[in-house]
C-alpha positions in Angstrom: 133.7 105.2 153.0 131.3 102.4 152.0 127.8 102.9 153.4 126.4 99.5 154.3 123.1 101.0 155.5 122.5 102.9 152.2 123.4 99.8 150.2 121.0 97.7 152.2 118.2 100.2 151.5 119.0 100.2 147.8 119.0 96.4 147.7 115.7 96.3 149.6 114.1 98.6 147.1 115.4 96.6 144.1 114.3 93.3 145.7 110.9 94.8 146.3 110.5 95.9 142.7 111.6 92.5 141.4 109.2 90.8 143.8 106.2 92.6 142.4 107.4 92.1 138.8 107.7 88.4 139.5 104.4 88.2 141.2 102.6 89.7 138.2 104.5 87.8 135.5 105.4 84.6 137.3 102.9 82.5 135.3 103.5 84.1 131.9 105.2 81.3 129.9 108.1 82.4 127.7 107.5 82.5 124.0 110.6 80.3 123.3 109.2 77.6 125.6 105.6 77.4 124.3 104.4 80.1 122.0 100.8 78.9 122.0 100.6 78.7 125.8 102.3 82.2 126.1 99.6 83.6 123.9 96.7 82.0 125.8 98.1 83.2 129.1 98.8 86.7 127.9 95.3 87.3 126.6 93.9 86.4 130.0 96.5 88.0 132.3 96.5 91.3 130.3 92.7 91.5 130.9 91.8 91.3 127.3 89.4 88.4 127.3 88.4 85.2 129.0 86.5 82.0 128.1 82.8 82.1 128.5 80.5 79.4 130.0 78.9 79.4 126.6 80.7 76.8 124.5 83.1 78.3 122.0 82.4 81.9 123.0 84.5 84.5 124.7 84.0 87.5 127.0 85.9 90.5 125.8 86.9 92.5 128.9 86.9 96.3 129.0 90.6 96.7 128.3 90.4 94.4 125.3 87.2 96.0 124.1 88.8 99.4 124.3 91.4 98.3 121.8 88.7 96.9 119.5 86.8 100.2 119.8 89.9 102.1 118.6 90.2 99.7 115.7 86.5 100.3 114.9 86.8 104.1 115.0 89.8 104.2 112.6 88.4 101.6 110.2 84.9 103.2 110.2 86.4 106.6 109.2 88.5 104.9 106.5 85.4 103.2 105.1 83.4 106.4 105.1 86.2 108.2 103.2 85.5 105.8 100.3 81.7 106.5 100.3 80.5 103.6 102.5 77.6 104.1 104.8 76.7 102.0 107.9 73.5 99.9 108.1 72.2 96.9 110.1 70.6 93.7 108.9 68.9 90.9 110.9 70.8 88.3 112.9 68.5 85.5 111.8 68.4 84.3 108.2 65.7 82.1 106.7 67.2 78.7 105.8 65.8 79.0 102.3 68.0 82.1 101.7 71.2 80.1 102.1 69.9 77.5 99.6 69.8 80.0 96.7 73.5 80.2 96.1 74.8 76.7 96.0 78.5 77.3 96.5 77.9 79.7 99.3 75.7 77.3 101.3 78.1 74.5 100.8 80.9 76.6 102.2 79.1 77.4 105.4 76.6 74.5 105.9 78.8 72.7 108.5 79.3 75.8 110.6 75.7 77.0 110.9 73.7 77.2 114.2 70.0 76.7 113.6 67.0 78.1 115.5 64.1 75.6 115.3 61.7 76.8 118.0 60.5 80.1 119.3 59.3 79.3 122.9 60.2 77.5 126.1 57.9 76.2 128.8 58.3 75.0 132.4 59.1 71.4 132.8 56.9 68.8 134.5 58.7 69.1 137.8 58.5 72.9 137.7 62.3 73.3 138.4 63.5 74.2 134.9 62.4 74.9 131.3 62.2 72.8 128.1 61.6 73.6 124.5 57.9 73.8 123.7 57.4 71.2 120.9 54.3 73.1 119.7 56.4 76.2 119.0 58.3 74.7 116.1 59.1 77.2 113.4 57.6 76.6 110.0 61.1 77.5 108.5 64.3 77.2 110.5 66.4 80.3 111.0 70.1 80.4 110.7 72.2 82.6 113.1 74.2 84.5 110.5 77.6 83.1 109.6 77.8 86.0 107.2 75.2 88.2 105.6 75.4 88.1 101.8 72.0 86.3 101.5 69.9 88.5 103.8 71.5 91.6 102.4 71.1 90.8 98.8 67.5 89.8 99.4 67.1 93.3 100.8 69.0 94.9 97.9 66.3 93.7 95.6 64.0 96.3 97.1 66.6 99.1 96.9 67.9 98.7 93.4 65.9 99.4 90.3 68.0 101.6 88.1 71.7 102.2 87.4 71.1 105.5 89.2 70.8 103.5 92.4 74.3 102.2 92.0 76.9 101.9 93.4 75.3 100.9 96.7 77.9 100.8 99.4 77.0 99.6 102.9 78.8 98.2 105.9 77.6 96.7 109.2 79.3 96.2 112.5 77.9 93.1 114.1 78.5 89.6 115.5 78.4 86.3 113.6 78.3 82.7 114.6 80.3 79.9 113.0 80.2 76.6 114.9 83.9 76.0 115.6 85.0 72.8 117.3 88.5 74.0 118.4 88.6 77.5 119.6 91.2 80.0 120.8 90.5 83.5 122.2 90.3 86.1 119.4 91.8 83.8 116.7 88.9 81.3 116.4 85.7 81.4 118.4 82.2 80.3 117.6 80.9 83.8 118.0 83.0 86.8 117.0 82.7 90.5 116.3 83.5 91.9 112.8 82.5 94.3 110.1 81.1 93.2 106.8 80.9 95.5 103.9 78.6 94.7 101.0 78.5 96.7 97.7 76.5 96.5 94.5 77.7 97.9 91.2 76.6 98.5 87.6 79.7 97.0 86.0 82.2 94.2 86.6 85.1 96.6 86.4 83.7 98.8 89.1 83.0 95.9 91.4 86.5 94.5 90.9 88.0 97.9 91.6 86.0 98.2 94.8 87.2 94.8 96.0 90.8 95.7 95.4 90.3 99.2 96.9 89.0 97.8 100.2 92.0 95.4 100.4 94.2 98.4 100.2 92.2 100.0 103.0 92.9 96.9 105.2 96.6 96.9 104.3 96.9 100.6 105.1 95.2 100.1 108.5 97.3 97.0 109.3 100.6 98.7 108.6 100.0 102.3 109.7 97.8 101.7 112.7 98.5 98.1 113.9 102.1 98.4 112.8 101.7 94.9 111.3 103.4 94.4 107.9 101.2 92.4 105.5 101.5 90.7 102.1 98.7 91.5 99.7 97.5 88.9 97.2 94.8 86.9 95.6 93.6 83.5 97.0 93.8 80.2 95.0 90.5 78.8 93.9 90.2 76.3 96.8 90.9 79.0 99.3 88.4 81.5 98.0 85.4 82.7 100.0 82.3 80.5 99.3 80.5 82.0 96.3 83.3 84.4 95.2 85.0 84.6 91.9 88.1 86.1 93.5 89.2 86.6 97.1 91.9 89.1 97.9 93.7 88.8 101.2 96.3 90.4 103.5 98.5 87.9 105.2 100.6 88.7 108.3 103.4 86.7 109.9 103.3 86.0 113.6 106.4 85.7 115.7 106.4 81.9 115.4 106.5 82.2 111.6 102.9 81.2 111.0 100.6 83.2 108.8 97.4 84.8 109.9 94.8 85.8 107.4 94.1 89.3 108.6 91.5 90.6 106.2 89.7 89.6 103.0 87.9 91.3 100.2 85.8 89.3 97.7 84.7 89.9 94.1 81.4 88.0 94.0 80.5 88.6 90.3 76.8 88.4 89.6 76.3 85.3 91.7 74.2 86.9 94.4 72.5 89.3 92.0 71.2 86.3 90.0 70.4 84.2 93.1 68.2 87.0 94.6 67.1 88.4 91.2 68.6 91.8 91.9 68.3 93.5 88.4 68.5 97.1 87.4 67.9 99.0 84.2 71.2 100.1 82.7 71.7 103.3 80.7 70.4 101.6 77.6 67.2 100.8 79.6 68.0 97.1 79.5 67.8 94.8 82.6 71.0 93.6 84.0 72.1 91.8 87.2 74.1 93.8 89.7 77.7 93.0 90.4 78.8 92.4 94.0 81.6 92.6 96.5 81.9 91.8 100.2 84.8 92.4 102.6 85.5 92.1 106.3 87.9 92.0 109.2 87.1 90.7 112.7 88.4 90.5 116.2 91.0 88.2 114.8 92.9 91.4 114.3 93.3 91.4 118.1 95.2 88.2 117.8 97.4 89.6 115.1 98.2 92.6 117.2 99.2 90.5 120.2 101.2 87.9 118.4 103.1 90.3 116.1 104.5 92.6 118.8 104.3 91.3 122.3 107.1 89.9 124.4 107.8 87.9 127.5 106.8 90.8 129.7 103.4 91.1 128.2 101.7 93.2 125.5 103.4 95.6 123.3 100.8 97.9 121.8 101.3 100.4 119.0 100.5 103.9 120.3 97.9 104.4 117.5 95.7 101.7 119.0 96.7 101.8 122.7 93.7 102.7 125.0 96.2 104.3 127.4 99.2 105.8 125.5 100.9 107.3 128.6 100.6 106.4 132.2 101.9 108.7 134.9 102.9 107.2 138.2 104.0 109.3 141.2 106.5 108.2 143.8 106.8 110.2 147.0 106.0 110.5 150.7 102.4 111.4 151.6 103.6 115.0 152.3 104.9 115.3 148.8 101.8 114.0 147.0 100.0 117.3 146.6 103.0 118.7 144.7 103.2 115.6 142.6 99.4 115.6 141.9 99.6 119.2 140.7 102.5 118.6 138.3 101.0 115.4 137.0 97.6 117.1 136.4 99.4 119.8 134.4 101.3 117.3 132.3 98.2 115.2 131.8 96.0 118.1 130.7 98.7 119.4 128.3 99.0 115.9 126.7 95.3 115.5 126.4 95.1 118.8 124.6 97.6 117.3 122.1 95.3 114.3 121.5 97.2 111.9 123.7 95.3 109.5 126.0 96.7 109.6 129.5 96.1 107.9 132.8 97.4 109.3 136.1 97.6 106.4 138.6 98.0 107.9 142.1 96.1 105.0 143.8 97.6 104.3 147.1 96.5 100.7 147.4 99.2 99.4 145.0 102.9 99.9 145.3 104.9 101.4 142.4 106.6 98.1 141.5 103.2 96.4 141.0 102.0 99.3 138.9 105.1 99.1 136.7 104.6 95.4 136.1 100.9 95.8 135.4 101.3 98.5 132.8 104.1 96.7 131.1 101.9 93.6 131.0 99.2 95.7 129.4 101.5 97.2 126.8 101.1 100.9 127.7 103.6 102.6 125.3 105.1 105.2 127.6 105.5 105.2 131.4 106.3 108.5 133.1 107.5 108.3 136.7 107.2 111.5 138.8 109.6 111.1 141.7 109.7 113.8 144.3 113.5 114.0 144.3 113.8 113.9 140.5 111.2 116.6 140.2 113.2 118.9 142.6 116.0 118.7 139.9 113.5 119.4 137.1 113.6 115.8 135.9 111.1 112.9 135.2 111.8 109.3 134.3 110.4 108.0 131.0 110.2 104.4 130.0 109.2 103.2 126.5 107.5 99.9 126.3 108.8 98.7 123.0 112.5 98.6 124.1 112.1 98.9 127.9 114.7 101.7 127.8 114.5 104.3 130.6 115.9 107.8 130.7 115.6 111.0 132.8 114.2 113.9 130.8 113.8 117.5 131.7 110.2 118.1 132.8 110.1 121.4 130.9 108.7 120.6 127.5 108.1 117.0 128.4 104.7 117.0 126.5 106.2 117.5 123.1 109.0 115.0 123.9 106.4 112.4 124.7 104.3 113.2 121.6 107.4 112.7 119.4 108.3 109.6 121.3 104.9 108.0 120.6 105.5 108.6 116.9 108.9 107.0 117.2 107.6 104.0 119.0 104.9 103.5 116.4 107.5 103.5 113.6 110.0 101.3 115.6 107.4 98.7 116.3 106.5 98.4 112.6 110.2 98.3 111.5 110.9 95.6 114.0 108.0 93.5 112.8 108.8 94.1 109.2 112.5 93.2 109.6 111.6 90.0 111.4 109.1 89.1 108.7 111.4 89.9 105.8 114.2 87.8 107.3 111.8 84.8 107.2 110.6 85.1 103.6 112.4 82.5 101.4 112.3 81.5 97.8 112.3 77.7 97.6 112.2 75.4 94.5 113.1 72.1 96.2 110.2 70.2 97.8 112.3 68.1 100.2 114.0 71.3 101.4 110.6 73.0 101.7 109.2 70.1 103.8 112.1 70.3 106.2 112.2 74.1 106.5 108.5 74.8 106.8 108.4 73.1 110.2 110.3 76.1 111.6 107.8 78.6 110.1 108.2 81.3 107.6 106.8 82.5 104.3 107.9 80.5 101.2 107.7 81.7 97.7 107.4 78.6 95.5 106.4 77.8 92.0 103.0 76.2 91.6 101.5 74.4 88.6 98.0 75.7 89.4 96.4 72.3 90.1 94.2 71.4 93.0 96.0 68.1 93.3 99.4 69.7 94.0 97.8 72.2 96.5 96.1 69.3 98.3 99.3 67.3 98.5 101.3 70.1 100.0 98.6 70.6 102.6 98.4 66.9 103.5 102.1 66.4 103.7 103.2 69.6 105.4 100.1 71.2 107.0 101.0 74.3 105.0 98.7 76.0 102.6 98.9 78.4 99.6 98.1 81.7 101.3 97.9 83.7 98.1 99.5 84.7 94.8 101.2 87.8 96.1 101.1 91.1 94.5 104.4 92.8 93.7 106.4 89.5 93.2 108.0 89.2 89.9 106.5 86.2 88.1 109.2 84.4 86.1 108.9 81.0 84.3 109.6 78.1 86.6 108.8 74.5 87.5 106.5 73.3 90.2 108.6 71.9 93.1 106.1 69.1 93.7 104.8 67.9 90.3 107.7 69.1 88.0 105.1 70.7 85.7 105.4 74.3 84.4 104.5 76.9 86.9 101.6 79.3 86.5 102.8 81.5 89.4 105.1 81.8 92.3 102.8 81.6 95.4 103.2 82.3 99.1 103.0 79.1 101.1 103.0 78.9 104.9 101.5 77.1 107.9 98.8 79.3 109.4 96.4 79.9 112.2 
């Protein structure tokens, strides 16, 4: 016989769940409607970051910073495996330092924030402060946009002989680049990053280090962030200011735009000469040191969000998720002691296996709200401990990447979850790679390119190597040459714009 009372109870529970889901996600715009708006809303709603009252700057909230901390730990270990040591250099750089390397200063001059005074004083009405005009600095100080100049000025005191080389240092810090149009994580006036700086005795050794660090970045992006990247070398106009070569990893976001996700620069002897960093080589002859620099920033947070997340919120790869597993109990007050005991046992077993777990038994939020919240925050695995299921020796598992749920035997659940986390990590990468690969096109017709690039994607096109052709593509399509990609067979061809012989097939895309 059909049980109307039971059916009403079931419908009420489902309605309750949907209500709390809708309450949490009601204002998250769908990607298909407005990808940019979706991103901006998600960063805020998932408690990653928010705009600061300081123009162009952001506040990274604890959950967002926890992801960045995981990135830092992994990268820091990877750097140290290659012999790099951490150091710290001043935030303020004398203006004269930036003047010593002409191309470098030209590249950053328009983005520099300048400190001109060192003291404030109370105003005439005694209700505020003003800059004390008598406290003007003899030489203005630049808030670092990058640290090549201050570091190479320091290296001069550290390097005298080839025995002092190679010198391999990295610093974790903040930098300031005065951006007019900002977006959380992707482009802010102040951002966090690491910058590695190395000095070498030979050109070959420096070039090898620059390429080595690019591979470190690519390894991190693909194996920890689960973000597939294209490795390559930048065109002359896209190089870092003062570099002879800039190597890059380029990732594709879900909207088909490229995001430069890490760069490594071969600087030649430019900074060695600019700051007179000489060493005596094995023949006891003076020679200028060869340099590299390389860095990634909190822009990687943007890459992580835009590559994997969906209309329900974040999708985080387990390798970088602050909370890999959340356990949520569902039961009557009389059943909670039993659920707490079992949850604590599972949690401790998982932690012993190196898994980060949160047990959320707070009684001020209903389960439906918790489900929505942890989905929004991208927690890879949700384990629901229901009193009735537990009586049958079962628990409910949901994986965030597919939103699939299944009931699993509680016996041995820890190893099942550990294996599931590995599977989710691999699946997230595969999904992202398949999506990217499906949008990489070879294109030799400029009219076709101009039409198709509007919809996003990576385009492999022949290029004649001229600045004029590169500038025309950018002006007419808002797309840029991202790099000359490694691993792409370079066959003879004709530039699709000029009709001149090609020097390489390059990767072109619109970008962030």
